[in-house]
C-alpha distance (Angstrom), angle and dihedral (degrees) to the residues before:
residue distance angle dihedral
X1 . . .
X2 3.79 . .
X3 3.79 135.5 .
X4 3.80 112.4 -124.3
X5 3.78 134.5 -168.6
X6 3.78 140.8 -170.6
X7 3.80 123.2 -146.0
X8 3.80 121.6 -155.7
X9 3.83 109.4 167.1
X10 3.85 95.3 169.6
X11 3.78 91.5 -150.9
X12 3.81 94.7 -172.1
X13 3.80 93.6 50.6
X14 3.79 94.2 92.8
X15 3.80 136.3 123.2
X16 3.82 125.7 -165.8
X17 3.80 112.5 -88.9
X18 3.80 94.6 -4.2
X19 3.84 117.3 141.3
X20 3.83 93.4 -142.7
X21 3.79 94.8 73.6
X22 3.82 139.1 136.9
X23 3.81 90.3 -102.7
X24 3.81 88.9 72.1
X25 3.81 87.0 78.9
X26 3.81 101.4 39.9
X27 3.81 98.0 99.8
X28 3.79 92.0 40.1
X29 3.80 92.4 50.8
X30 3.80 91.6 55.1
X31 3.82 89.9 56.0
X32 3.81 102.6 40.4
X33 3.80 95.8 97.1
X34 3.82 90.6 58.1
X35 3.81 97.3 57.0
X36 3.80 97.9 80.9
X37 3.81 96.9 -122.8
X38 3.80 126.6 121.2
X39 3.80 120.5 -113.7
X40 3.81 113.4 -133.4
X41 3.78 125.9 -169.7
X42 3.80 115.2 -111.0
X43 3.77 123.0 -130.1
X44 3.80 115.0 -136.5
X45 3.81 113.4 -109.6
X46 3.79 116.7 -109.0
X47 3.81 123.8 -127.5
X48 3.80 91.9 -110.5
X49 3.82 91.3 52.8
X50 3.81 92.7 52.0
X51 3.81 89.5 43.6
X52 3.81 90.3 63.3
X53 3.82 84.3 76.2
X54 3.82 107.6 17.5
X55 3.78 129.4 53.2
X56 3.81 114.2 -108.1
X57 3.81 89.5 -121.7
X58 3.81 91.5 59.6
X59 3.80 91.7 49.4
X60 3.80 90.9 52.9
X61 3.82 92.5 44.8
X62 3.80 91.3 53.2
X63 3.79 91.3 48.1
X64 3.82 91.5 50.5
X65 3.82 93.0 45.7
X66 3.80 90.1 54.3
X67 3.79 91.9 50.4
X68 3.81 88.0 58.5
X69 3.82 90.6 57.0
X70 3.79 136.0 -123.5
X71 3.77 116.1 -1.3
X72 3.80 147.7 128.0
X73 3.83 114.7 -92.9
X74 3.83 100.7 173.8
X75 3.83 133.3 29.7
X76 3.86 94.7 -116.3
X77 3.11 76.2 73.5
X78 3.80 101.7 -102.0
X79 3.77 113.0 175.2
X80 3.79 139.9 -169.3
X81 3.80 133.8 -159.6
X82 3.78 130.8 -168.1
X83 3.81 91.1 -83.0
X84 3.81 98.8 41.0
X85 3.80 97.1 97.4
X86 3.80 91.7 54.6
X87 3.81 90.2 41.3
X88 3.81 91.9 52.6
X89 3.81 92.8 46.1
X90 3.81 89.8 51.0
X91 3.82 92.1 46.9
X92 3.81 90.6 53.0
X93 3.79 90.3 44.7
X94 3.80 91.3 50.9
X95 3.80 90.8 57.8
X96 3.81 90.6 47.4
X97 3.82 88.8 49.5
X98 3.81 91.6 54.0
X99 3.80 93.6 45.1
X100 3.81 93.1 49.6
X101 3.82 91.1 48.8
X102 3.81 89.4 55.5
X103 3.82 95.0 42.3
X104 3.81 91.4 49.3
X105 3.83 90.7 46.7
X106 3.78 92.4 -120.0
X107 3.81 84.4 126.5
X108 3.77 135.4 21.4
X109 3.80 93.9 -135.8
X110 3.80 139.8 -22.5
X111 3.79 149.3 -151.3
X112 3.82 121.3 -145.4
X113 3.80 107.4 -156.6
X114 3.78 101.8 -167.6
X115 3.75 145.0 149.3
X116 2.94 144.3 -129.1
X117 3.81 88.2 53.7
X118 3.77 120.8 -132.8
X119 3.80 121.7 -159.3
X120 3.83 97.4 98.5
X121 3.81 94.4 51.1
X122 3.81 108.7 107.4
X123 3.80 126.1 -156.7
X124 3.81 92.2 -97.3
X125 3.80 103.4 29.4
X126 3.77 145.8 35.0
X127 3.79 113.7 -128.8
X128 3.79 146.1 149.0
X129 3.83 97.2 38.9
X130 3.84 87.4 -53.0
X131 3.80 127.3 114.9
X132 3.82 106.1 176.8
X133 3.80 124.6 11.8
X134 3.80 99.1 -112.8
X135 3.79 97.7 -175.0
X136 3.81 95.4 45.2
X137 3.82 90.2 49.4
X138 3.81 89.9 52.4
X139 3.80 90.9 46.8
X140 3.80 91.5 53.2
X141 3.80 90.4 46.3
X142 3.79 89.6 53.9
X143 3.81 90.7 49.1
X144 3.81 90.9 48.1
X145 3.80 90.1 52.6
X146 3.77 102.7 51.1
X147 3.79 109.8 -67.3
X148 3.80 112.1 126.0
X149 3.82 97.6 -162.4
X150 3.80 133.6 10.0
X151 3.80 129.6 -177.2
X152 3.80 128.2 -152.2
X153 3.80 116.8 -155.7
X154 3.80 111.3 -165.9
X155 3.82 119.3 -165.2
X156 3.79 97.2 168.3
X157 3.81 111.4 129.9
X158 3.82 89.6 -116.1
X159 3.79 124.6 66.1
X160 3.80 113.7 -98.6
X161 3.79 93.4 -128.2
X162 3.79 93.5 161.2
X163 3.79 93.8 53.7
X164 3.79 89.6 46.7
X165 3.81 90.5 52.3
X166 3.80 91.1 47.6
X167 3.80 93.7 53.7
X168 3.81 99.1 34.0
X169 3.80 96.6 109.0
X170 3.80 101.6 22.5
X171 3.80 111.2 98.4
X172 3.83 90.1 -164.6
X173 3.80 93.5 59.8
X174 3.82 119.7 73.4
X175 3.79 127.0 -170.5
X176 3.81 136.3 -169.0
X177 3.80 121.3 -178.8
X178 3.79 128.1 -172.5
X179 3.80 110.2 -168.9
X180 3.79 144.3 153.6
X181 3.78 107.5 -93.8
X182 3.79 119.2 -128.4
X183 3.81 99.4 28.3
X184 3.81 131.8 95.8
X185 3.03 126.8 -15.9
X186 3.81 91.8 17.7
X187 3.81 95.1 -141.7
X188 3.78 134.7 107.3
X189 3.79 110.0 81.9
X190 3.80 121.8 167.0
X191 3.82 96.7 -105.3
X192 3.83 97.5 42.2
X193 3.81 95.9 121.9
X194 3.82 112.6 25.7
X195 3.80 90.9 171.9
X196 3.82 90.3 60.5
X197 3.80 103.5 50.3
X198 3.78 111.1 157.9
X199 3.81 91.1 20.7
X200 3.81 107.3 54.7
X201 3.79 110.5 43.7
X202 3.80 129.5 177.5
X203 3.80 121.6 -166.1
X204 3.83 107.6 -172.3
X205 3.80 110.9 -165.8
X206 3.78 138.2 -158.0
X207 3.78 121.1 -115.1
X208 3.81 111.3 -85.1
X209 3.81 96.3 29.7
X210 3.79 105.2 163.2
X211 3.78 148.5 -177.3
X212 3.79 98.7 -60.6
X213 3.80 95.3 51.1
X214 3.82 93.0 45.3
X215 3.81 90.0 52.5
X216 3.78 89.9 49.8
X217 3.83 91.7 48.5
X218 3.79 89.2 54.5
X219 3.80 92.6 51.7
X220 3.80 98.2 40.7
X221 3.83 102.1 33.7
X222 3.81 113.6 13.6
X223 3.79 96.3 47.1
X224 3.84 97.2 45.1
X225 3.81 90.7 47.5
X226 3.81 91.3 50.9
X227 3.80 89.5 48.4
X228 3.82 90.2 49.7
X229 3.83 99.7 41.5
X230 3.83 95.6 39.1
X231 3.83 99.3 -150.3
X232 3.78 119.1 -169.3
X233 3.79 91.9 -147.3
X234 3.81 138.5 24.2
X235 3.80 121.7 -142.7
X236 3.81 114.2 -169.5
X237 3.81 123.8 -154.2
X238 3.80 97.4 -150.4
X239 3.78 111.2 -159.2
X240 3.78 114.9 179.8
X241 3.81 90.1 -168.3
X242 3.82 87.7 88.5
X243 3.82 85.7 77.1
X244 3.79 111.8 112.7
X245 3.81 96.1 -115.2
X246 3.79 100.5 43.5
X247 3.83 107.7 137.2
X248 3.82 95.2 -131.3
X249 3.82 103.8 41.9
X250 3.81 142.6 34.2
X251 3.79 111.4 -139.2
X252 3.81 119.7 126.2
X253 3.81 114.8 -125.9
X254 3.80 120.6 138.1
X255 3.80 127.8 -157.2
X256 3.79 88.7 -98.8
X257 3.80 88.7 51.7
X258 3.80 90.8 53.3
X259 3.79 89.8 50.8
X260 3.80 93.4 49.0
X261 3.79 92.1 49.2
X262 3.81 93.5 44.9
X263 3.81 91.3 48.4
X264 3.80 90.8 50.9
X265 3.82 90.6 49.8
X266 3.81 92.3 49.8
X267 3.80 89.4 50.2
X268 3.81 90.1 47.3
X269 3.80 90.1 53.9
X270 3.80 90.3 49.8
X271 3.79 91.1 51.5
X272 3.80 98.8 45.6
X273 3.84 110.2 12.8
X274 3.82 105.5 40.4
X275 3.80 87.1 -103.8
X276 3.81 94.8 -60.9
X277 3.80 107.3 151.5
X278 3.81 133.6 142.3
X279 3.80 124.3 -173.6
X280 3.81 117.4 -151.6
X281 3.80 124.6 -164.5
X282 3.80 116.2 -120.0
X283 3.82 122.1 156.2
X284 3.79 135.1 -9.4
X285 3.79 119.6 133.1
X286 3.79 104.3 -167.3
X287 3.83 109.8 78.1
X288 3.81 93.0 -146.8
X289 3.80 92.4 53.1
X290 3.80 90.4 48.8
X291 3.81 91.9 50.2
X292 3.82 94.3 46.6
X293 3.80 93.0 42.8
X294 3.79 93.9 49.1
X295 3.80 90.7 47.6
X296 3.82 88.5 53.4
X297 3.81 90.1 51.7
X298 3.81 91.4 51.4
X299 3.81 90.5 49.4
X300 3.81 89.0 53.6
X301 3.81 93.4 46.2
X302 3.80 92.1 50.0
X303 3.84 91.8 44.3
X304 3.78 98.5 -122.5
X305 3.81 132.8 126.2
X306 3.78 119.6 -85.6
X307 3.80 105.2 -81.1
X308 3.78 98.6 -163.1
X309 3.78 116.7 25.7
X310 3.82 88.2 -177.7
X311 3.85 88.6 -146.3
X312 3.79 91.1 -114.7
X313 3.82 107.2 138.0
X314 3.78 113.7 172.4
X315 3.80 115.0 -98.5
X316 3.81 89.6 -150.8
X317 3.78 127.7 92.4
X318 3.81 112.4 -111.3
X319 3.82 104.0 -117.8
X320 3.79 123.0 -126.6
X321 3.83 110.2 -96.6
X322 3.80 98.3 170.6
X323 3.81 95.3 117.1
X324 3.82 93.5 41.0
X325 3.81 94.1 51.4
X326 3.81 90.8 45.9
X327 3.82 90.5 51.4
X328 3.82 91.4 52.0
X329 3.80 92.4 46.9
X330 3.81 90.3 51.5
X331 3.82 94.5 44.9
X332 3.81 91.8 54.1
X333 3.83 95.3 38.7
X334 3.79 91.6 -122.3
X335 3.78 92.6 152.1
X336 3.82 92.2 67.7
């Protein structure tokens, strides 16, 4: 079966001087045709699909704010323009389109390359450059259409607070977030959700965390949680701001590290989810990192070696996370 992707660049969703801009995708767009995946047309999300995650009042408020024109709607700053409501509905719909293609076996796996991103958007508010929570909306669509359990794994450098809020009280919806501790939005500690041990997992990381630690986190946390939660599908919030030279963050992944992690996740989906996996673009504010990282994801999805290693090893030492990983394993009873 084929790998498919959707591409929603939202070219008019742009605000002067803002890092979440259409130019993030320029280098990637020029390379998409060479990756060996099939472009599919996204279907715009419907109100009722978005409302599975977001309150109807928020949806209407966003629509009205966009009608008024460009402006800041959240201190992050999160902005809207006249087209942002339609852009956000199409971004959410593009993730749904990819997930349905994989669920229906029209595709083996998929990558939704969309903006605006989504993982900070909470049920009752837009925030953190995000308007609607694309990945949570797709997860709820999958659950509404036959999936019994889905798991989101978020490796953006920032905590996916919105996805956590969306799944907090839904036993069918699992969530794991790796993120740099101490940066925006300041959430995502290990014991955030004691009622959801084994289903809602936060992995706060030290600055500089690199390839070796991320590979270990997959083996010692991701895989045991998947084994324990038994999802039928993996949805991956792919943030390329965990790269060591992202302008907004200071983690330590390289392009090779992204490939290794993506390959492990694809193999995990094959072992436990009949291969069902969809990657969804979140952050990443250096266009070259986004292009290299996305290429690495496509290589993993298509099961081929990394084409372009980019020769960008992190110059930072990978900090010791022994105690942190042990604490997470104990909190979620992964040693049993």
